[in-house]
N, C-alpha and C positions, 0 to 999 in steps of 0.2 A: 938640270932640272930633273926632278924625280917624278915618277908616275904615281904619286900618292893620291888615292881617290878622296882622301879627307881634306886635302888642301884646296882652297879656292883657285880657280884658274887665273893666270897672270893677265892683266889687261894689255891690249895691244897699244903700241905707242900712238899718240894723237896725230891724226892726219887732217889737214883742212879739207872741207867739203869741196867737191868739184863744182865749177860754175854751172849755172843752169843751161847755158847754151853758148855756142861760140859767138864771141862778140867780134863782129867784123865792121870795119869802117868803109867798106866798099859800097854801101847803100843797100845791101841785101842782109836780111836777118837770117839766122840759122834755121828757121822753120819754113822756108820756102815762100815767105810773104815778101812782097816788095818793100823796099825801104822808103825813105822820104821821096816825095814826088820831085821829079827833076826840074820842073818849071814852077815850083811853088813860090807864091808871093807872100810876103808877110801880111798879117791881118791889117785891114784898113777899115776905118769907121765909115759909116754910111754918109753919103753926101748931105750937106746941110740943106735945109728947106729954103726955098727962095724967100728973100726978104729978111732972112735971119731969124724968123720966128720958129721956135721949137714947139712941138706939141707938149701938152702937160705930161708929167711923169705918170706912169701906169703902175698901179699897185696890183700885184697878183692876187691879193685877198680882198674880197668885198668888205666894205665897211659894215659893221654890225648895225642892224636896224632896230629901232624900238618905237613903241607907241606911247607917246607922252600921256595921252588921256587914260590909257590902260594902267600905266604906272601910278598916276595920280588917283585913279579909282581904287587901286589896291591899297595905297597908303591911307587915303581917307576912310576906306572901309576898315582898316586895322585900327584907326583912331576914332571909330564910330561911337565910342562911349561918350564923346562930346555930342550933345544933341544936334549940333549944326552939321557935323560931319556925315551922319548917316544918309540924309537925303542928297547931300552933295556927292557921296560915293555912288549912289544909284544913278544920278544924272551923268557923272563922268564915265561910269561903266557903260551906259547906253551909248554915249558919244564914242567911247573907245571901241565898242562893238561895230559901229558903223565904219570907223577907220580901219578896223581889223578886217572887215569884209572886203575893203578895197585893196589893202596891202598884204593881208595874210599874216600880220604880226600883232601879237598882243591879245589874242582872243581869250586865252586862259586867264590872264590878269584882269581883263574886263569882266568876265563872268565871276571871278572871285570877288572883285570889288562890288558887283551888284549883289551877290549873295551875302557878303559881310554887311553891307549897308542895309539890306532888307532885314537881316537878323537883328542888327542893332536897333533899327527903327521899330520892329515888332517888340523887342525887349523893352524899349523905352516907353512905348504906348502901353504895354502890359503893366509895367511898374506904375505908371500914372493912373491907370484904371484901378489897379489893386489899392493904391494909396487913397483914391477917392472913395472906393467901396468900403474900406475899413477905417475911414477917418471918423473920429468921434463927432457926432452931430451936436451942434451947439444951439439948435433951434428948439 
């Protein structure tokens, strides 16, 4: 091999990496920690309840809650251009607010249903009054 500074260096032959630690089967790991417990028992399930009745399965996540009156108030408030839906949306929204006060769910949808129902009701009353005021008189 020549000492030519313009030639790339020759790579070293491949060597497999050293293991992370000495693997021993004597129950001791190589890091000073104890190995498996000497009197370890295999995993056993909990004893059965008396009478063979098992408790219901537990879900780690709570079931999502909803307020049906609040949802109905929002839907009827959105469909308030039908004359019947606007007052229904207001009534359902008030009922949804009382349920939301007890449960804490659906307050925003109830308020939105009341607001939309009121807006549609005012718009319908305004259109009727406008039509009556500008109707041609036939008398």
